[in-house]
C-alpha positions as CSV (number, residue, x, y, z in Angstrom):
1,M,-65.0,69.2,68.9
2,A,-61.5,68.0,68.6
3,K,-59.5,69.1,65.1
4,L,-58.8,66.5,63.5
5,T,-54.9,66.1,62.0
6,K,-53.4,65.9,58.6
7,E,-52.5,62.5,58.9
8,D,-55.8,61.9,60.3
9,F,-58.1,63.2,57.2
10,I,-55.2,61.6,54.7
11,S,-56.2,57.8,56.3
12,A,-59.0,57.9,56.5
13,L,-59.0,59.4,52.6
14,K,-56.9,56.1,52.3
15,E,-59.9,54.8,53.4
16,M,-63.0,56.2,51.2
17,T,-64.3,54.9,48.5
18,I,-63.5,56.2,44.5
19,L,-67.2,57.7,45.2
20,E,-67.0,58.7,49.0
21,V,-64.2,60.6,47.9
22,K,-66.7,62.0,45.6
23,E,-69.3,63.1,47.8
24,L,-66.6,64.4,50.0
25,V,-65.3,67.1,47.5
26,D,-69.1,67.7,46.3
27,A,-70.0,68.5,49.3
28,M,-66.6,71.0,49.9
29,K,-67.6,72.8,46.3
30,E,-70.9,73.8,48.6
31,E,-69.9,74.5,51.8
32,F,-67.0,75.6,50.6
33,G,-67.3,78.2,47.6
34,V,-64.3,75.9,47.1
35,D,-63.0,73.2,44.0
36,P,-60.3,71.1,45.6
37,S,-59.6,69.0,42.6
38,A,-58.1,72.0,41.1
39,V,-55.1,71.9,43.9
40,A,-55.8,68.1,43.7
41,V,-54.8,68.3,40.5
42,A,-52.3,70.9,40.5
43,A,-50.4,68.5,43.3
44,A,-50.8,64.5,41.2
45,P,-47.1,65.6,38.8
46,V,-45.4,65.4,42.9
47,A,-47.5,62.3,43.8
48,G,-46.8,60.2,40.3
49,A,-43.5,60.8,40.4
50,T,-43.4,58.6,43.7
51,E,-44.9,56.0,42.6
52,D,-42.3,55.4,39.9
53,A,-39.5,55.6,42.4
54,G,-40.4,51.6,43.4
55,S,-44.1,52.4,44.9
56,A,-45.6,48.4,44.7
57,T,-48.7,50.0,44.2
58,K,-50.1,51.4,41.3
59,T,-52.7,53.3,39.3
60,V,-55.3,52.4,36.4
61,V,-55.7,55.2,34.4
62,L,-58.3,54.7,31.4
63,K,-57.8,56.6,28.1
64,N,-59.8,55.3,25.8
65,A,-62.9,53.5,26.0
66,G,-62.2,52.1,22.8
67,G,-65.4,50.7,20.2
68,N,-67.1,48.5,22.1
69,K,-67.9,51.3,25.5
70,I,-70.9,49.4,26.9
71,A,-68.3,47.3,27.9
72,V,-65.9,49.3,29.6
73,I,-68.8,51.0,30.9
74,K,-70.1,47.7,32.9
75,I,-65.9,46.8,34.0
76,I,-66.0,50.5,35.2
77,K,-68.9,49.9,37.6
78,E,-68.1,47.0,39.3
79,I,-64.8,47.2,39.4
80,T,-65.1,50.5,41.4
81,G,-68.5,50.3,42.4
82,L,-69.7,53.6,40.5
83,G,-73.5,54.5,39.4
84,L,-74.1,54.5,35.7
85,V,-74.1,57.8,35.0
86,E,-70.7,58.5,36.1
87,A,-68.4,54.9,35.3
88,K,-70.3,56.5,32.3
89,G,-68.9,59.7,32.4
90,L,-64.7,58.0,32.9
91,A,-65.4,56.1,29.8
92,D,-66.2,59.3,27.9
93,N,-63.7,60.9,29.6
94,G,-60.5,59.4,30.5
95,G,-59.4,58.1,33.7
96,N,-58.3,57.4,37.5
97,I,-60.0,53.8,37.7
98,K,-58.6,53.3,40.5
99,E,-54.9,53.5,42.3
100,N,-52.6,53.4,45.1
101,V,-53.1,49.6,44.3
102,P,-51.3,45.9,44.2
103,A,-50.4,46.0,41.4
104,D,-50.8,41.9,40.4
105,E,-54.3,43.4,40.6
106,A,-54.3,46.9,38.4
107,K,-52.3,44.8,36.0
108,A,-55.7,42.2,36.5
109,I,-58.4,45.3,35.9
110,A,-55.7,47.0,33.3
111,D,-55.9,43.5,32.0
112,Q,-60.3,42.9,31.6
113,L,-60.0,46.0,30.7
114,T,-58.1,45.9,27.3
115,E,-59.9,42.7,26.1
116,A,-63.0,44.9,26.6
117,G,-60.9,47.4,24.2
118,A,-60.7,49.9,26.1
119,E,-56.9,51.6,25.9
120,V,-55.9,51.2,29.5
121,E,-51.8,52.9,31.1
122,L,-50.9,52.1,34.9
123,A,-49.0,54.9,36.3
């Protein structure tokens, strides 16, 4: 079996949906008994600093679902392709809705969520 290089792995991750990445993380937890998301959280500030340096991509971050949580959950499901439980989890806890999207698409997503009453940030 050929060894997968770091670059190949990262390239494959860029092509995955959020749900596929979540399934990968869950499989890694089960297989190796470690939580790879703990490492990703520690590395997040470095990645954010790189994006702020003039990148044309943005990350849509949900801060608060607001008073009309059902509408926000529906929008999250539509945008991400997540199931109801996962979308509700994002609405309840906040977090990244969509990462590394073009700035205009990120603005459109943020506007859609804001119209539904959510508090959104572009990072």
